[in-house]
C-alpha positions in Angstrom: 121.5 90.0 88.6 121.4 92.4 85.8 123.7 92.0 82.7 124.1 93.3 79.2 123.7 90.4 76.7 126.2 89.5 74.0 125.8 90.6 70.5 126.5 93.6 68.3 125.7 96.7 70.2 126.7 100.2 71.1 127.0 101.5 74.6 126.9 105.1 75.7 127.5 105.1 79.4 128.1 107.8 82.0 128.1 107.3 85.7 125.5 109.2 87.6 123.1 108.9 84.7 123.8 105.9 82.5 122.4 105.1 79.1 122.9 101.7 77.6 122.2 101.9 73.9 121.6 98.6 72.1 122.2 98.3 68.4 120.1 95.8 66.4 121.4 92.3 67.2 120.5 88.9 65.8 116.9 88.0 65.8 117.3 84.9 68.0 119.1 87.0 70.7 116.4 89.7 70.6 113.8 87.0 70.9 115.5 85.5 73.9 115.8 88.9 75.6 112.1 89.4 75.0 110.9 86.2 76.7 110.1 87.7 80.2 108.2 90.7 78.8 106.3 88.6 76.3 105.3 86.2 79.0 104.2 89.1 81.3 102.0 90.7 78.6 100.7 87.3 77.4 99.7 86.6 81.0 97.8 89.8 81.1 96.0 88.8 77.9 95.2 85.4 79.4 93.9 86.9 82.6 91.6 89.4 80.8 90.2 86.7 78.4 89.9 84.2 81.3 88.2 86.6 83.6 85.6 87.3 80.9 84.9 83.8 79.6 86.1 81.3 82.2 86.2 83.3 85.5 86.1 80.3 87.8 89.0 78.6 86.0 91.0 81.8 85.9 90.4 82.4 89.6 91.3 78.8 90.5 94.5 79.1 88.4 95.5 82.3 90.2 94.7 80.8 93.6 96.9 77.8 92.8 99.8 80.0 91.8 99.2 82.1 94.9 99.3 78.9 97.0 102.6 77.9 95.4 104.0 81.4 96.2 102.8 81.1 99.8 104.5 77.7 100.2 107.7 79.3 98.9 107.4 81.9 101.7 106.9 79.1 104.2 110.0 77.3 102.9 111.9 80.6 103.0 111.0 81.1 106.6 112.2 77.6 107.6 115.4 78.1 105.6 116.0 81.5 107.2 115.8 80.0 110.7 118.3 77.3 109.6 120.5 80.0 108.3 120.3 82.0 111.5 121.3 78.9 113.4 124.3 78.4 111.2 125.3 82.0 111.5 125.3 81.7 115.2 127.5 78.5 115.0 129.9 80.0 112.5 130.5 83.1 114.6 131.9 80.9 117.4 134.3 78.9 115.2 138.1 79.1 116.0 139.3 79.2 112.4 142.9 78.2 113.1 141.6 75.0 114.8 139.0 74.5 112.1 141.8 74.4 109.5 143.4 71.4 111.2 140.0 69.8 111.7 139.3 70.1 107.9 142.9 69.4 106.8 143.4 66.6 104.2 146.2 65.5 101.9 144.9 67.8 99.2 144.9 70.9 101.4 147.1 73.9 100.8 149.3 75.3 103.6 147.2 78.0 105.3 150.1 80.5 105.2 150.4 80.1 101.5 146.9 81.4 100.8 146.9 85.0 99.5 143.8 87.2 99.3 143.2 89.8 96.5 140.3 92.1 97.5 139.0 94.1 94.6 137.0 97.3 95.5 135.4 98.7 92.3 134.2 102.2 93.0 133.2 105.4 91.2 132.9 108.8 92.9 132.5 107.2 96.3 133.0 109.4 99.3 136.3 109.1 101.2 134.3 108.4 104.3 132.6 105.4 102.7 135.9 103.9 101.4 137.6 104.6 104.8 134.9 102.7 106.6 135.3 99.8 104.2 139.1 99.7 104.5 138.8 100.0 108.3 136.9 96.8 108.4 139.3 95.0 106.0 142.2 96.2 108.1 140.7 94.3 111.1 140.9 91.0 109.3 143.4 88.8 111.3 145.6 88.1 108.2 145.5 91.6 106.6 149.2 92.6 106.9 150.6 89.3 105.8 148.3 87.9 103.1 145.8 90.5 101.9 146.3 92.7 98.7 143.9 95.6 98.3 143.0 96.5 94.8 141.2 99.9 95.0 139.8 99.9 91.5 139.3 103.5 90.4 137.6 104.9 87.3 139.3 107.4 85.0 136.0 109.1 84.7 136.2 110.2 88.3 138.3 113.5 88.3 139.2 112.8 91.9 140.2 109.2 91.4 144.0 109.7 91.5 143.9 112.0 94.5 141.6 109.8 96.5 143.7 106.7 95.7 146.9 108.5 96.9 145.3 109.6 100.1 143.9 106.1 100.9 147.2 104.4 100.0 149.1 106.7 102.3 146.6 106.1 105.1 146.1 102.3 104.7 149.1 100.9 102.8 150.9 99.8 105.9 147.9 97.7 107.1 148.0 95.3 104.1 150.6 93.2 102.3 150.0 95.2 99.1 147.8 98.2 98.3 147.3 98.9 94.6 145.3 101.7 93.0 144.7 100.8 89.3 142.8 103.3 87.2 140.3 101.8 84.7 140.6 103.9 81.4 137.7 105.3 79.6 136.8 104.5 76.0 138.0 101.0 75.6 136.3 99.4 72.6 133.4 97.0 73.3 133.3 98.0 76.9 131.1 100.1 79.2 132.2 101.9 82.3 130.6 99.8 85.1 131.5 97.6 88.0 132.0 94.5 85.8 134.4 96.2 83.4 136.2 97.9 86.3 136.8 94.7 88.3 137.8 92.8 85.2 140.5 95.4 84.4 141.6 95.4 88.1 141.8 91.6 88.3 143.9 91.3 85.2 146.1 94.1 86.5 146.6 92.4 89.8 147.3 89.1 88.2 150.0 90.6 86.1 151.7 92.3 89.1 151.3 89.5 91.6 151.7 86.4 89.4 153.6 87.4 86.3 156.0 89.9 87.9 156.2 89.0 91.6 155.9 85.2 91.1 153.0 84.4 93.4 151.5 81.0 92.7 148.1 81.6 91.0 146.8 78.4 92.6 147.2 80.0 96.0 145.3 83.2 95.3 141.6 83.7 96.2 139.9 86.8 94.8 137.1 88.7 96.6 135.2 91.3 94.8 132.9 93.6 96.6 130.8 96.7 96.6 132.5 99.9 97.8 130.2 100.0 100.9 130.5 96.3 101.9 131.4 95.8 105.5 132.7 92.2 105.9 132.5 90.2 109.1 135.8 90.6 110.9 136.7 87.0 110.3 135.4 86.6 106.7 138.8 86.5 105.0 140.2 84.2 107.7 137.3 81.8 107.2 137.6 82.1 103.5 141.3 81.2 103.6 140.6 78.1 105.7 137.7 77.0 103.4 139.7 77.7 100.2 142.8 75.8 101.5 140.9 72.7 102.6 138.3 72.4 99.8 139.2 69.8 97.1 137.0 71.8 94.7 138.6 75.2 95.4 139.2 75.8 91.7 135.5 75.2 90.8 133.8 77.1 93.6 132.4 80.5 94.4 132.0 81.5 98.1 129.1 83.7 99.2 128.2 85.2 102.6 124.6 86.4 103.4 123.9 90.1 103.0 122.3 92.3 105.6 121.2 95.9 104.7 122.1 97.2 108.1 124.9 99.7 107.4 122.5 102.6 107.4 119.4 100.9 108.8 118.7 103.8 111.3 119.0 106.4 108.6 116.6 105.1 106.0 112.8 105.4 105.8 110.9 102.9 108.1 109.0 101.6 105.1 112.4 100.7 103.4 113.6 98.9 106.5 111.0 96.2 106.2 111.5 95.9 102.4 115.2 95.5 102.8 114.8 93.2 105.7 112.7 91.1 103.4 115.5 91.0 100.9 118.1 90.0 103.6 115.8 87.1 104.8 115.4 85.7 101.3 119.1 85.9 100.5 119.9 84.0 103.7 117.2 81.5 102.9 118.7 80.8 99.5 122.1 80.1 101.0 120.8 77.9 103.8 118.1 75.9 102.0 119.3 72.5 100.7 116.3 72.5 98.4 117.2 75.7 96.5 120.2 76.6 94.4 121.9 79.8 95.5 123.6 82.3 93.2 126.2 84.9 94.0 125.0 88.3 95.2 126.8 91.7 95.5 130.1 90.6 97.1 131.7 87.2 96.7 134.9 85.2 96.3 136.5 82.8 93.8 140.0 81.5 93.1 142.3 83.5 90.8 142.8 80.3 88.8 139.1 79.9 88.1 138.7 83.6 87.3 141.6 83.4 84.9 140.4 80.3 83.2 136.9 81.7 82.8 138.2 84.8 81.1 137.4 87.3 83.9 134.2 89.3 84.0 132.7 90.4 80.7 133.3 94.1 80.3 130.1 94.9 78.5 127.6 93.9 81.3 125.9 96.2 83.7 126.6 94.0 86.7 128.5 90.9 87.4 127.1 88.3 89.8 124.7 86.0 88.0 126.3 86.6 84.6 129.7 85.6 85.8 128.4 82.5 87.5 126.4 81.3 84.5 129.3 82.0 82.2 131.7 80.0 84.4 129.1 77.2 84.9 128.9 76.5 81.2 132.6 76.9 80.5 133.2 74.3 83.2 130.5 72.0 81.8 128.5 72.3 84.9 131.3 71.6 87.3 130.8 74.6 89.6 129.5 75.0 93.1 128.6 77.9 95.4 129.8 77.5 99.0 128.1 79.5 101.7 130.1 81.3 104.3 127.6 82.0 107.2 129.3 85.2 108.3 127.0 88.0 107.2 128.3 91.2 105.7 126.6 94.6 105.9 125.5 96.7 103.0 123.8 100.1 102.7 120.1 100.2 101.8 118.7 102.8 99.4 117.8 106.1 101.0 116.3 109.5 100.4 115.5 112.7 102.0 111.8 111.7 102.5 109.4 108.9 101.8 108.9 109.9 98.1 112.6 110.2 97.3 113.2 106.9 99.1 110.6 105.1 97.0 112.0 106.7 93.8 115.5 105.5 94.6 114.4 102.0 95.5 112.3 101.9 92.2 115.4 102.8 90.2 117.5 100.2 92.0 115.0 97.5 91.3 114.7 98.6 87.7 118.4 98.1 87.3 118.4 94.8 89.1 115.4 93.6 87.1 117.5 94.1 83.9 118.9 90.7 85.0 115.9 89.1 83.2 118.3 89.2 80.3 120.1 86.3 82.0 117.3 84.1 80.9 118.2 84.6 77.3 121.9 84.4 78.1 121.4 81.0 79.8 119.4 79.7 76.9 122.2 80.8 74.5 124.8 79.1 76.7 122.8 75.9 76.6 122.8 76.1 72.8 126.5 76.9 72.6 127.6 74.2 75.2 125.3 71.2 74.4 127.9 68.9 76.1 126.8 70.3 79.4 123.7 68.2 79.1 120.1 69.3 78.9 119.3 68.3 82.5 122.1 70.4 84.0 121.5 73.3 81.6 117.8 73.3 82.3 118.4 73.3 86.1 120.4 76.5 85.8 117.8 78.0 83.4 115.0 77.2 85.8 116.9 78.8 88.7 117.6 82.0 86.7 114.1 82.2 85.1 112.0 81.3 88.1 112.3 84.4 90.2 112.3 86.7 87.2 109.1 85.2 85.7 107.4 84.9 89.1 108.0 88.6 89.7 106.7 89.5 86.3 104.2 87.1 84.7 103.5 85.5 88.1 102.6 88.8 89.7 100.2 89.6 86.9 98.4 86.2 87.2 98.2 86.2 91.0 97.1 89.8 91.4 94.8 90.5 88.4 93.8 86.9 88.1 92.1 87.2 91.5 90.7 90.7 91.1 89.3 90.7 87.5 87.1 87.6 87.7 85.4 88.8 91.0 84.9 92.3 89.6 83.4 91.1 86.3 81.5 88.3 87.9 80.6 89.2 91.5 78.3 86.2 91.8 81.5 84.1 92.3 81.7 85.6 95.8 78.2 84.3 96.6 78.4 80.7 95.4 79.4 78.0 97.9 80.5 75.7 95.1 83.3 78.2 94.3 84.7 78.1 97.8 88.0 76.3 97.0 90.0 79.1 95.4 88.9 81.5 98.1 90.0 79.0 100.8 93.4 78.6 99.1 93.8 82.4 98.8 92.9 83.0 102.5 95.2 80.2 103.6 98.0 81.6 101.4 97.4 85.1 102.8 97.7 83.8 106.4 101.0 82.0 105.5 102.5 85.1 103.8 101.4 87.3 106.7 103.0 85.0 109.3 106.2 84.8 107.3 106.3 88.6 106.9 106.0 89.0 110.7 108.8 86.4 111.1 111.0 88.3 108.7 110.2 91.6 110.3 110.8 90.7 113.9 113.9 88.7 113.0 115.3 91.7 111.2 114.6 93.9 114.2 116.4 91.4 116.5 119.6 91.2 114.4 119.9 94.9 113.6 122.9 96.8 115.0 122.1 98.7 118.2 120.2 102.0 117.7 122.6 105.0 117.9 122.3 106.9 121.1 121.7 110.1 119.2 118.9 108.6 117.1 115.5 110.0 118.1 112.7 109.0 115.8 110.1 111.6 115.1 106.4 111.1 115.6 105.9 110.6 111.8 108.7 108.0 111.7 107.0 106.1 114.5 103.7 106.1 112.6 105.5 104.9 109.5 107.1 102.0 111.5 103.7 100.9 112.7 102.2 101.2 109.2 105.1 99.4 107.4 103.6 95.9 107.7 100.1 96.8 106.4 101.6 99.0 103.8 104.1 96.3 102.6 101.8 95.1 99.7 101.6 98.7 98.3 105.3 99.3 98.8 106.1 96.0 97.1 103.8 96.9 94.2 105.6 100.2 93.7 109.1 99.3 94.5 109.3 95.7 93.2 106.5 94.6 90.8 106.2 97.8 88.7 109.9 98.3 88.0 110.2 94.6 87.2 107.4 94.8 84.6 109.0 98.0 83.2 112.4 96.4 82.8 111.0 93.3 81.2 108.8 95.4 78.8 111.8 97.6 77.8 113.8 94.4 77.1 110.9 93.1 75.0 110.8 96.3 73.0 114.5 96.8 72.8 114.3 100.1 74.7 117.6 101.0 76.3 118.0 101.2 80.1 118.5 104.6 81.7 119.5 104.5 85.3 121.3 106.5 88.0 123.7 105.3 90.6 121.6 104.5 93.6 121.7 107.0 96.5 122.3 105.7 99.9 121.5 107.4 103.2 
């Protein structure tokens, strides 16, 4: 996930429209940040030269990479089915009984576990925050062992008033209800989720541990987006898993995300795209052959958070950066535990198809800034050599893989197939050149089948259609066209913003982004 790398820099940030200005930093760091963009543009050069001089070799290379990508889709489909099975099983667990089943001599008393739930937000509607707090109030242990930290921003002129309203409405439903205000203008800090939750977590630790005397070893922290709707038993399950896990102080916990909060309000083209994202996130959590990383909303112990130095306050977002930072500080002794109780999130929206595409483009552009994590991981490998090259490279491969496949990989697969056949049409008529085309056709079939699997699975697990929802004729047409149009939508909403972000990183051009609009 996106982050702002370390080094000497200046940040000028405003919510709504944000500008991240980067002062000149050390040459090695700039070189590391430029890696994804350099590889993407170098791939373009290789494709052009290869298409002209060695078209068959270029076509074969692109076909092999396409085959690898198709095999990943096949693996993701299998992992998604495994994940759905586990979700079904976990939703039937009696967590009180599960505690005693898992209990061991190192376990904590379940009643000793205390939850701190941090909700960073900026200019969120009261209706959004109420919906989030309603779901948290439904957690079985809310009144006894849940502290809400509604992390407000001083830059929001309504922050204090909203905090007072919500504390009055919901304070009685939780053990504690705090409303810290993150100040503006702190040196070496930008106003963003990462800085907000770092301020709020330190504030909560001071109040709960230093002043009230709660045992820091018994506190588990959950950080979330303002529109996250947890499963009604998420905190109960988290408490059991935290209490009985011998590695509770070296673990993150992550539930799968589903973009279903507003699924019936968004454009039909966006439904399939976000369903795709949900399927892949579940696949990463469920697959024993892939390494999952935290996404959007997750949990970790207060002890681990305190030892790791909290979230860095000069990063655009928190997930991958915090995990990588903690991984190297703990010399590789860190795990991510799945909790197969999906939470709901809101998908990007818009008034019409064009505005929906624009908003999704902007969101992907911001997320694609996470390519900076490649350079950050390399720098951490250099600063923490005692972690070992093998462990460090494993993390680097995980962080780099998807970023590079979405950038340089997309260039090779797409243009590496098109350019050779355009410049050398005779390739299409020669039987001796059949292998790459066989691979491409087989890969296309696999991807199409997995797309249909993701699509119909997402339809099956969506919340029921509201009784007042009546799709228009145009919306029905868009729904029918969403599958054949997926390559075009993916090009516009995924590939192009990824390439733009990586190119901006390569050139040192600051990121300008707006807070994503949701329907």
